[in-house]
N, C-alpha and C positions, 0 to 999 in steps of 0.2 A: 556829843563829842566823838563817839565811836562811828556814828553815821557820817559825820563830816570827814573823818579819816578815810572811811571806805569810799566816799565820793571822790576824795583827793587821789586815792590810789587808782580808782577807776579812770579818772581823767588822765592821769599820768600814763596808764597802760594804753589808753586810746591814742594819746599823743605819740607814743612810741610806735604803735601799730600804724598810724597814719604815715609816719616818716618811712617805715618799712614799705608800705604800699606805694608811696611816691617813688622810692628807689626802684622797686620792682617795675613800676609803670615806665620809668625812664629807661630801664634796661630793656624792657619789651620793645619800646620805640626804636632804640638803637639796633637791636637784633633784627627787628622787622624791616628796618631800612636796608640793612645789609642783605637780607634775603631778597627783598624786592629789587635791590640794585643788581644782584646777580642775575635775576630773571630778565631785567631790562637790558642787560648787555647783549642778549641774543635778539633783540628787536632791531631791525634794519634802521640805520640812521639817515640814509639817503632820502632826500625829500620825495623822490618817486616812490619810496617804500613806506612812507609815513601813512597814517590812516586817513584816507580820503574816501568819499562816497564811492568813487569809481574803482578805487584800488584796495578796498577793505579785504578782498580775498587773498591779498598777498601777505597778510598778517595772520599768524596762527591764532587759534582760539586761546591758547595759553597766554600768549602775549597780550591779547585783548583783555583777558581776565585780570592780568596784572595792572593794566591801565584802569580797568573798572574798579579795582580795589583802591587805587590811588584817588580816583574821583570820589569814592565813598569816604576815604580818609579826609578829603578836603571838606566834606560836609561836617564830619565830626569835629575837626580842628576849628572850624568857624564857630562852633558852639562852645568849645572848651575855652577859647580865648575870651569871649564875652563873659562867660561864667566866672572865670578867674579874675577878670577886671573888677567885677562887682564884689567878689569875695575880698580882694585886696583892699578896696576902698571902704568896705564894711568892717575892716579889721578882723576878719575871720580867717584864721590859718593863712596869714599873709605870706609867710616864708614858703609854705608848700605851694600856694597859688602862684607866687612869683617864679618859682622854679618851673612849674608846669607851663605857665604862659610864655616864658622865654623859649622853652623847647618847642612849644606849639607854633610859635611864630616862625621859627626856623623850619619846622616840618612843613608848614603851609607854603612857605616860599619854595621849598624843595619840590613839593608836589606840583605846584603851578609850573615850575620850570620843566619838570618831566613831561607833564601833559602837553605843554606848549611845544616842546621839541619833538613829540611823537605823533601829534595829531595835525593834519594838514587841511582838514575841511574848513572852507572859508568862514562859514558862520560860527563854528566852534572856535576857530582861530581868533575871530573878532571878540567873541565872548571871553576867551582867555586873556586877551589883551586888556579888556575892560576890567576883569577880575584882578589882573596884575596891578592896575592903577588903584583899585579899591583896596588891595592888600597893603599898599604903601600908606594910604590914608588911614587904614585900620591900625597899622603899626604906630603911626604918629599919634592918633587920638588916645590910644590906651596908655601912652606915656604922659598924658596930660593930667593935671589934678582933677579929681572927680567933681562934676557938676551935673545938674539935671540935663543940661544941653549936651554935654559930652557923653553922658550915659545914653541919651537918646540916639546919638550918632553911632555909638558902639552897637546898640541893638539893631540899628538900620544896616550897618555894615555886615553884621553877623548873618542877618536874614538875606542880604544881597548875595553873600558868598554861598549860603545854603541853597538858594534858588538857582544860582549859576551852576553850582556843582550838580544839582539835580538834572539840569538840562544836559550836562555832559554825560551823566550816567545814562540817561535815556538814549542819547546818541550812540554810546558804546554798546548798550544792550541790544540794539538793532542788529549788530554784527556778531554778537557772542552767541554761539550755537549751543554751548553747554554751560550749565551753572549748577552750583550746589545750593539747593533751596534753603537748607537749614543754616548754612554759612551766611547766606544773605539775611536771614532772620536775625541771627546773632549780631551781625554787623549793624543792622537796623536798630536793634535793642541798645547798642552803644550810643548811637545817634540820638535816639529818643530820650535816653537817660540823661544825656548831657543837656538836651533841650529843657527837660523838666527842671533840672538843677539851675539852669540859666534863668528860666522864667521865675522860679521861686526866689532866688537871691535878688533879681531885678525888682520883684514886687516889694521885698523888704527894703530895697534902696529907695523906694518911693514911686516906682512905676506900677501903680496899682489900678490901672484902667481895666475895663472889661475885656479888652483884646488880650492882654497878658494873662488874665485869669482864664479866659476861654481857651487860649493856646495851651496853657499848663494842663487844664482838665482834659483836653483832647489828647495830649501826649500821654497822660496817665492811662487813659483808656487803651491807647495803642500799645503801650508797654505791657499792660496786663494781658492783652490778646497774644502778644509775642511770647510771654512766659508760658501760656497755655500750649502754644504750638511747640515750643522747645521741650516742654515736659513730656510730650508724646514721642520724642525722638529717642532711639536707643543709643546712648553714649556708652563709652567705656566706663568702668567703675570709677576711675580717677576723675573723669569729667562729670560723671553723674553727681559726684560730691559737690562740684562747683554749681551745678544746676540746683541741687538741693539747698545750697547756701543762698542762692538768689531767691528761691521760693521761701526760705526762712525769713530773709530780711524784707521782702516786698510788702507783706501785709501792714507792718508797722510803718515802713517808709511811705507807703501810699497814704496813710492817715496824716503823716507829717506834711507831705506835699499838698494834699487837699485842704489841710488845716491852716494854710498860709495866712488866711484872713483873720484867724483867731489868735495867732501868736507867732513870735519869732523864734524858730528852732534851727537857725542857720548852721550852727556847729554840728548838731545831730544829722541834719540833712547832708552836710559835707561828708561826714563819716560814713553814713549809710550808702551814699552814692558811690564813694570810693570802694567800699566793700563789694558792691555789685559790679562795678567796673573792673575790679581786679579779677573776679570770676569770669566775666565775659572775655577779658583779655586772654586768659589761660585757654579758654575754649577756642578762640580765634587763632591763637598761636599754633595749636595742634593742627587745625585745618590748613594753615599756611605751610607748615613744615611738611605736611603729608601730600600736598598737591604739587 
């Protein structure tokens, strides 16, 4: 009886913590958009001054960096939406997932609009137009009842957006003269963590083919390498606490992720993923506000 009460208290505490984390994440997204909007105001809006292969020199490195951040956000958002779709239909933290997916759809549309209005390269323009069409279909399918066919389409759309965003990132990186390596690593960790969570919950929803398993295992390897690299960086005492928090949660989380074929621990995975995302968000927020 005592053990049951303790378990109940623990679950209630975790539920409260998750709600707090979701609120903080939403706040971060809003603040982040405001910061990025301020930066984007200084980017020329005339078509002759948008980013084109021949005219990239007219855009400052800081302006290019802002667009690069947006392209990376597009990658992360594409994974969050798919992850939340499966969590909702697996009845795991539905309310939190519904809040996040609603905000992520808005953010994805906003990012596509910014990139499309600031980049004038013909090939990238065509790609953005295609991704705009994909985003419409993506939004429509996540509102449909869950089925294996719909779930398969959600996974396809998330990977399409992921690959498209990667092409835009590579294009922008050609013209970005300066970059903060550790910032890039932390941003990449966010992306990888969302992919891990997406593949895990998709597996539990019935998508248990070798491709999903292989992608999850590869993402786990990448995340672990990223942790090792972040651990060597000299952060402030405040941010070092966040790094230590990630290092604390990762060993057990790794076992949960890689143990997907042995059992369903979707709630624990949801909680541990949010813990680490919260710490990564805090680290990124400091970098954004200082640059």
